[in-house]
NURO-237230 format. One record per residue: residue in three letters; x, y, z of N, C-alpha, C, CB in turn. Coordinates in steps of 0.2 Angstrom, whole numbers, plus 5000, padded with zeros to 4 digits. Glycine has a CB too. Example, Ala and Ser with C-alpha at 12.3 -4.5 7.8 and 13.67 -1.06 7.14 Angstrom:
! NURO-237230
ALA506649725039506249785039506649845039505749785045
SER506449895035506849955036506450005039507049975029
***
This chain:
! NURO-237230
UNK500449945000500050005000500550075000499450005005
UNK500350104996500650174996500450225000500650204990
UNK500950245004500650295010500950365007500950285017
UNK500550415007500650495005501050525011499950535003
UNK501650545010502050575015501650645017502750585013
UNK501750665023501350725024501850785023501150735032
UNK501650845022502150895021502150945027501950945015
UNK502750945029502950985036502951055035503650965038
UNK502451095038502551165039503051185043501851195041
UNK503651215040504251225043504051285048504851245038
UNK503551325048503451375052503251335060502951425049
UNK503051275059502751245065503351195069502051205062
UNK503951195066504451165069504851215073504751135064
UNK504951195080505251245085506051225084505051235093
UNK506451275087507151265087507351205092507451315089
UNK508051175091508251135097507951055096508051165104
UNK507651035091507450965091507950925087506750955088
UNK507950865089508450805088508450795080508250735091
UNK509150785077509150775070509750735068509050835065
UNK509850715063510450685060510450695052510650605062
UNK510950685048510950705042510550655037511750705039
UNK510550585040510050545036509350565037510050475039
UNK509150595043508450615043508250675038508350645050
UNK508650715037508650775034508650755025509250825036
UNK509150705024509150685017508450645015509750635016
UNK508250605020507550565019507050615018507450505026
UNK507050675022506450715022506450755015506550765028
UNK507050765012507150795006506950755000507850825004
UNK507050685001506850644996506150624995507250584997
UNK505850635001505150625001504750685001504850595007
UNK505050744999504750804999504250825005504450814993
UNK504550805011504250825017504150895018504550795022
UNK504550925016504451005017504151045012505151035018
UNK503851005007503551035002503851024994503551115003
UNK503551034989503851014983504451054980503351034978
UNK504451114983504951164981505451184987504651234978
UNK505451154993505851184998506351115001505251215005
UNK506951135000507451085003507751115010507851064998
UNK507951065013508351075020509151055019507951035027
UNK509451095022510251085022510551085030510651135018
UNK510751025032511051025038511751045040510850965041
UNK511951095043512651125044512751095051512751205043
UNK513251075053513551055059514051095063513850995058
UNK514051105068514651135072514751105079514551215072
UNK515251135082515451115088515451175093516151075088
UNK515151165099515151225104515351195111514451265103
UNK515651235114515951215121515451235126516651245123
UNK515251185130514851185137515251165142514151135136
UNK515551215146516051195151516651165148515751155156
UNK516851105150517351075147517151035142517751035153
UNK516551015140516350975135516251005128515650945137
UNK516350965123516150985116515450965114516550955112
UNK515050995112514450975111514150985103514051015116
UNK514050935100513850945093513150975092513850865088
UNK513051025089512451065087512451075080512451125092
UNK511951105077511851125071511351165069511851065067
UNK511151175063510651215060510451185053510851295060
UNK509751195052509451175046509251245043508851135047
UNK509551245037509351305033508851275027510051345030
UNK508251305027507751285022507751345016507051285025
UNK507751315011507851355004507251345000508451335001
UNK507051394997506551384991506951384984505951454991
UNK506751324980507051314974507851294975507051374969
UNK508051284981508751264982509251314983508851224976
UNK508951384982509451434983509151504986509751444978
UNK508551504988508251564992508151544999507551594988
UNK508651565004508451555011507751585013508951585015
UNK507451545016506751565019506751555027506251525016
UNK507151505030507051495037507651455039506451455039
UNK507951475045508551445049508351415056509251495050
UNK508351355057508151325063508851295067507651265061
UNK508851315073509451285077509251205079509551325084
UNK509751155078509451085080510051065084509251035074
UNK509851005088510250965092510550905088509950935098
UNK511050885087511350835083511150775087512150845083
UNK510950715084510850665087511550615089510250625082
UNK511650595094512350565096512350495093512450555103
UNK512950475092513150405090513050355095514050405088
UNK512850365102512750325106512250265105512650355112
UNK512450215107511950155107511550155113512250085106
UNK510950135113510350135118510150065119509750185117
UNK510150045125509749985127508949995126509849965134
UNK508649945123507949955122507549935128507649915115
UNK507049975130506649955136506149915134506450025140
UNK505549925138504949885137504849845144505149835131
UNK505249845149505149805154504749855159505849775156
UNK504249835163503849865168504349875174503249835171
UNK504349945178504749955183504349975189505350005182
UNK504549965195504349995201504550065203504449955206
UNK504250115205504450175206504250195213504150215200
UNK504850225217504650255223504950315224504850205228
UNK504550365226504750435226504650475233504450475221
UNK505250505236505050545241505050615238505550545248
UNK504350645240504150705237504550765240503450705238
UNK504650815237505050875239504350925241505550905232
UNK504150895246503550935249503050885252503150975244
UNK502450905254501950865256501250865252501850885263
UNK501050815250500350805247499850805252500350735244
UNK499350845251498750845256498250795254498450905257
UNK498150755258497650695256496950705260497950625258
UNK496950755264496250775267496350835271495950715272
UNK495850875271495950955274495350965278495951005268
UNK495451015282494951035287494951115287495151005295
UNK495151145282495151225282494851245275495851255283
UNK494851315274494551335268495051355263494051395270
UNK495651355265496151375260496551325256496751415263
UNK496651275259497051215257496551155254497451185263
UNK496751125249496251075246496651005246496051095239
UNK496250955246496550885244496950885237496050835244
UNK497450865237497950865230498450925230497450865224
UNK498350975234498851025234499451005237498651075238
UNK500051025235500651005237501051065240500950975231
UNK501051055247501351105252502151105251501151095260
UNK502451155248503251155247503651195253503451195240
UNK503251245255503651285260503151305266503851345257
UNK503351315272502951345278503351405281502751285284
UNK503051465281503451525284504051535279503551515292
UNK504051515273504551525268505151485269504851595269
UNK505051425273505651375274505351315271505951365282
UNK505951275268505851215266505851165271506351205261
UNK505551105271505551055275505750995272504951055278
UNK506150945275506350875273505850825273506950855276
UNK505550825279505050775281504450805285505550725285
UNK503950765285503250795288503450805295502650745288
UNK503950765298504050775306504350855306504550725310
UNK504650885302504950945302504350995303505350965296
UNK503650985302503151025303503151055310502551005301
UNK503251015315503351035322503851095324503450975326
UNK504451085320504951135321504751205318505551115319
UNK504451195312504251265308503651305311504151245301
UNK503151255314502551285317502651305323502051225317
UNK503051275327503151285334503051365337503751255337
UNK502651375341502551445344502251495339503251475345
UNK501851475334501551525329500751505330501851515322
UNK500351565329499651555330499351545322499351625334
UNK499851565318499651555311500251545306499251605308
UNK500251515300500851495296500651525289501051415296
UNK501151545285501151555278501351505275501451615276
UNK500851475271500951405268500951415260500251365269
UNK501551395257501651395250501551335247502351425248
UNK501051325242500851265239500751265232500251245241
UNK500651205229500551205222499851175221501151155218
UNK499551215217498851185214498851195206498151235218
UNK498651135203498751135195499351165193498151165192
UNK499951145197500551165195500751235195500651145189
UNK500251275198500551345200500551355207500051405197
UNK500951405209501151425216500651475219501951455216
UNK500551455225500051495229500251505236499451475228
UNK500051555239500251565246499651585250500751615246
UNK499551555256498951575261499151565268498251525260
UNK498751605272498951605279498451545281498751665284
UNK498751505286498351445289498351445297498551375286
UNK497851445300497751455307498251385310496751445310
UNK498651385315499051335318498551305324499651365321
UNK498551245325498151215329498651175335497651165326
UNK498351155340498751115345498251065347498951145351
UNK498550995347498150935349498250925357498350865345
UNK497950875359497950865366498650845369497450805368
UNK499150825364499750815366500250885366500150755362
UNK499950945364500350995363500751005357500751005368
UNK500550965352500850955346500451005341500850885343
UNK500951035337500751105333500451055326501451165332
UNK499951085323499651055317499251105313499150995319
UNK499151095306498851135301498151115300499251135294
UNK497851065303497251035302497250995295496751085302
UNK497850965293497850935287498150865288498250965282
UNK497950815283498250755283498650755277497750695283
UNK499350735277499850735272500250685271500250795272
UNK500450675265501050615264501550635260500750555262
UNK502150605260502750635258503050585254503250655262
UNK502750535251502950485246502450455241503350425250
UNK502650435236502250415230502550355228502250465225
UNK502150305226502450245222501950235216502450175226
UNK502250195212501850175206502250135200501750245203
UNK501950115195502250075190502250105183501950015190
UNK502850105180502850125173503250075169503250195173
UNK503550105163503950055159504450095156503550025152
UNK505050065156505650085154505750095147506250045157
UNK505950155145505950165137506750145134505850245136
UNK507250185137507850175134508450175140508050235128
UNK508950155139509550165143510250175139509650115147
UNK510550235141511150245137511650195139511350315138
UNK511950155133512350105134513050115138512450085127
UNK513250185137513850215139513850245147514050275135
UNK513350275147513150315154512650285159512850385152
UNK512350245156511750205159511150255162512150165166
UNK511250315158510650355160510050335157510750435159
UNK509450345159508750315156508350365156508550255161
UNK507850335151507250385152506550325152507150435145
UNK506050345155505550305156504850345156505650265162
UNK504350305156503550335157503350375151503550375164
UNK503750425149503450465144503050525145503150425141
UNK502750515151502350575154502550585162501550565153
UNK502350645165502450645172502150605177502350725174
UNK502450595182502050565188501650625191502650525194
UNK500950615191500550675194500150645200500050715188
UNK499950685205499550675210498850655208499550725214
UNK498550595209497850585206497350635208497550505208
UNK497450665214496850705216496950775213496850715223
UNK497550805213497650885212497850885205498150915217
UNK498150825202498450835195499050875195498050855191
UNK499350885201500150915201500650865198500350945209
UNK501150895194501750865193502150855200502050895188
UNK502250795203502550785209503250805209502450705211
UNK503450845214504150875214504550815218504350945217
UNK505150795215505550745218506050775223505850705213
UNK506150745229506750755232507250695230506550755240
UNK506950635231507450575229506950525226507850545236
UNK507250475223506750415221507250355219506250435215
UNK506850295218507250235217506850195212507450195224
UNK507150155207506850115203506950045206507250115196
UNK506350005205506449935208506249885203506049925214
UNK506449825202506249765198505549755201506749695198
UNK505049735195504449745195504149675193504149795192
UNK503649635196503449575194502649575191503449525200
UNK502549555186501849565183501449505185501849575175
UNK500949525188500549465190499949455187500449475198
UNK499749505183499049505179498949565174498549495185
UNK498449555170498249605166497549615165498549595160
UNK497349675167496549695166496549725159496349755171
UNK496249685154496149705148495749775147495849655144
UNK496049815142495649885141495049875137496149935137
UNK494549915140493949915135493649985134493349865138
UNK493249995130492950065129492750095136492250065124
UNK493050155137492950195144493250165149492250205146
UNK493550115149494050085154494650055152493750035157
UNK495150105153495850095150496250015152496250155153
UNK496049985157496349925159497049945162496549885153
UNK497349895166498049905168498349835169498049935174
UNK499149845170499549795171499549795179500149815168
UNK499449735182499449725189500149695191498849675192
UNK500449735194501249725196501349735203501749765192
UNK501849705206502049705212502849715213501749645215
UNK503049755217503749765219503849775226504149815215
UNK504449765229504649765236505149825237504949705238
UNK504849885241505249935241505849925245504849995243
UNK505849885250506449865254506949825251506349835260
UNK506749805245507249755241507749795239506849705236
UNK508149765234508749795231508549835225509249745229
UNK508649905225508449945220508849935214508450015223
UNK508649965208509049965202509350025200508649935196
UNK509250085203509550145201509150205204509550155192
UNK509250265202508950325206508450355201509550365208
UNK508050395203507550445200507750505201506850435201
UNK508050545197508350615197507750675196508950615192
UNK507450655191506950705188506250675187507250735181
UNK505750715188505150705186504750755181504650695193
UNK504750745175504550805171503950785166505150815166
UNK503750835162503250825159503250765153503050895156
UNK503950745152504050705147504350635151504550735142
UNK504150625157504350555160504950575165504650495155
UNK505150515168505650515173506350495170505550475179
UNK506850515173507450495171507950495177507750545165
UNK508550465177509050455181509550405179508650435187
UNK509950375183510450325181510350255185511250355183
UNK510350205181510350135183511050115185509950095177
UNK511050075190511650045194511649975192511550055202
UNK511149945191511049865189510549865184510749825196
UNK510749835178510349825172510049755172510749835165
UNK510249705176510049635176509249635177510349585181
UNK508949605172508249595172507849655169508149585178
UNK508149705167507849765165507949775157508049825168
UNK508449755154508649755147509049705145509049825146
UNK508949685138509449635135509949665132509049595129
UNK510549655135511149695133511449685126511649685138
UNK511149625123511249615117510849655111511349555116
UNK510349695114509849725110509949805111509149695112
UNK510149835106510349905106510049935100511049925107
UNK509950005100509750045094509950115094509050045093
UNK509950155090510050225090509450255092510250255083
UNK509450325094508850365095508650405089508950415101
UNK508050405087507850435081507450505083507350395076
UNK507650555079507150615080506550625077507550685079
UNK506150675077505550665075505450675067505050715078
UNK506050695064506050695056506050625054506650735053
UNK506250575058506350505056505650475057506850475060
UNK505150505060504550475061503950495056504350505068
UNK503750435053503250445048502650405049503550425042
UNK502050425046501450385047501550315043500850435044
UNK501350265046501450205043501650155048501850205038
UNK501950095046502050045050502650055055502149985046
UNK502550035062503050035067502849985072502950115070
UNK503249985077503149935083503249965090503749885082
UNK502949935094503049955102503449885105502349975106
UNK503849895109504149845113503949835120504949855113
UNK503849775121503549755128503749685130502749765128
UNK503749675136503949605139503449575143504649605143
UNK502749605141502249585146502049515144501549625145
UNK502249485138502149415137502549365141502249395130
UNK503049395144503549355148504149355144503349285150
UNK504249375138504849395134504749455130505049345129
UNK505349485129505349555126505149545119505949585127
UNK504649575116504349565109504249625106503749525109
UNK504149635099503949695095503249675093504349695089
UNK502749725095502049725092501949775087501549725097
UNK501649755081501549805076501049855078501349765070
UNK501149915076500749965077500750005070500850005082
UNK500150055069500150095063500150165066499550085058
UNK500650205064500650285066500150315062501450315066
UNK499750345065499150375061499350445060498550365064
UNK499550485064499750555064500350565068499350585067
UNK500850605064501450635068501450705068502050615064
UNK501450735073501350805074502050835074500950825081
UNK502250885070502950915071502750975074503250935064
UNK502850975081502551025085502951085086502450995092
UNK502651135086502851205088503051205095502351265086
UNK502551185099502651175106502651105109502151215110
UNK503151095113503251025115502650995120503851025119
UNK502450945119501950905123502050835122501350915121
UNK501650795127501850725127501250685123501950695135
UNK500950725118500450685113500750705107499650715114
UNK501350685105501650705099501450665093502250695098
UNK501250605094500950555088500350525090501550505086
UNK499950495085499450455087499550385084498850485086
UNK499450335087499450265083498850225085500150235086
UNK498850165081498350115083498750045083497850115077
UNK498550005088498849945089498549895084498749915096
UNK498849855080498649815074498849745076499049845068
UNK499249735080499549655082499049625086500249655085
UNK498749565083498249525085498549495092498049475080
UNK499149485093499449455099499449505105500249425098
UNK499549575104499449625109498749635111499749695107
UNK498349635106497549645107497349585111497149655099
UNK497549525110497349475113497549475121497549405110
UNK498149505122498449505128498149565133499249525127
UNK498049615130497849675133497249715131498449725134
UNK497049695125496549735122496849805119495949755127
UNK497349825119497749875117498249915121497249915115
UNK498149975123498549995127498250005134498750055125
UNK498649985140498349985146498850025151498149915148
UNK498550055157498950085161499550035164498550115167
UNK500150075165500750035166501150025159500449965169
UNK500850035154501250025148501550095145500749995142
UNK501450145149501650205147502550205148501350265151
UNK502750225142503550225142503750165138503750215148
UNK503250125135503450075131503850105124502850025129
UNK504350075122504750115116504350105111505450085115
UNK504450155106504050155100504650155095503550225099
UNK504650095090505150085085505050095078505550025086
UNK505450125074505350135067505950135063504950195066
UNK505950095059506550095054507250075059506650165050
UNK507150035063507750015067507850065073508350015063
UNK507550125074507750165079507150175084507950245077
UNK507350195090506950215096506650285094507350195103
UNK506050295092505950365090505350395095505650355083
UNK505150355100504650385105504450325111503950415101
UNK503950355114503650315119502950315120503950325125
UNK502550265122501850265123501750315129501550195124
UNK501150355128501050395134500350385137501050475133
UNK499850385132499150385134498750345130498850465134
UNK498150325132497650285128497150325127497550225131
UNK496750315122496050345121495650305124495850355114
UNK495250335129494750315133494250275128494450365137
UNK493950315123493550285119493650225115493250335116
UNK494350215115494550165110495350135113494550195101
UNK495350085116495950065120496550035114495850005125
UNK496250025108496750005103497150055100496449965098
UNK496950125102497350185099497650225105496850225095
UNK498150245104498550295109499050345107498950245114
UNK499250375111499750435110500450415112499550505115
UNK500850455108501650435110501950505110501950385105
UNK502550505114502950565114503650555110503150595122
UNK503950595107504550595103505050585108504650665099
UNK505650545107506150535111506550605112506650475107
UNK506450645107506750715107506650745114506550765102
UNK506050745116505850785122506150745129505050795122
UNK506050675128506350645134507050655135506250585133
UNK507450655130508150665130508350735132508550655123
UNK508050785130508150865132508150855140507550915129
UNK507650815143507650825151508350795154506950775155
UNK508550745150509250715153509850765151509350645150
***
């Protein structure tokens, strides 16, 4: 079947996306910039501290000689990456306290308290030291990822302990899927979207975090208006596999200290930028069957985004084996690598509630930027 290539609106491409010469040559051959526009990639090196970083620019020309736009780009590295696809357990100590019940008019469930009287606190027990001797406290908190401040009355319980009339927690656990691991540095990317508090929808700020091996014990198949989920268990006091350093809009990242059971060290690929992503056949990688396998999908739409977000592309699961196992995309599969033409080009992020066979993915560009 002949698939018509989309024409990329060069005005919709933002600076600093991931690219290599092969991607630009392929885009020119397929007239992805239009019938009369070609792009030329010029590479250069720039110093960042003591490191030399490869960067570049694409110059778009009309009829091959009239410059019409110049875009700064990041050169794709030659590093090899281990291919993920394995569910992992995530344990996070929050940089702040998540409100899980409230008894005042100012703070709501799901808000994340980050400071009290302008001071940071490391643990919930620190509340006592910060609140002691005050009738009220200035509370800095996040709501829908925006910072607010309010005065809250300080209460004393029967044991003369100071309280805010709130119930809070300072840790979060969950399950996601590993996307890729740099073979040289062991830096990884996973999940493809942020870990958020379920009640408030805030991106959870991280003080520290760990990655754990995870056992899959069952699958709830996805259905219309019910996304399904992977049922997994992991032991937090067991041996961890590495650290979680950042929780960003495009997933988590850090460094792994032990790859055993997480990747096949004989299985590597390069990272592909968004210019290498095309509508048509692709695969997602997962080991939910008990072995690491590639499952066929069809990329329906690839957005060449002016503004970065975690819904870069739309795809449909076409592989009958995966449809039989899961019904499509289920919770816990976020982060599953998306492969096309031998490269890791993205990660699964969300499922269509109305149709679990369809999902969204994020480009690896955005995940790598956070690392």
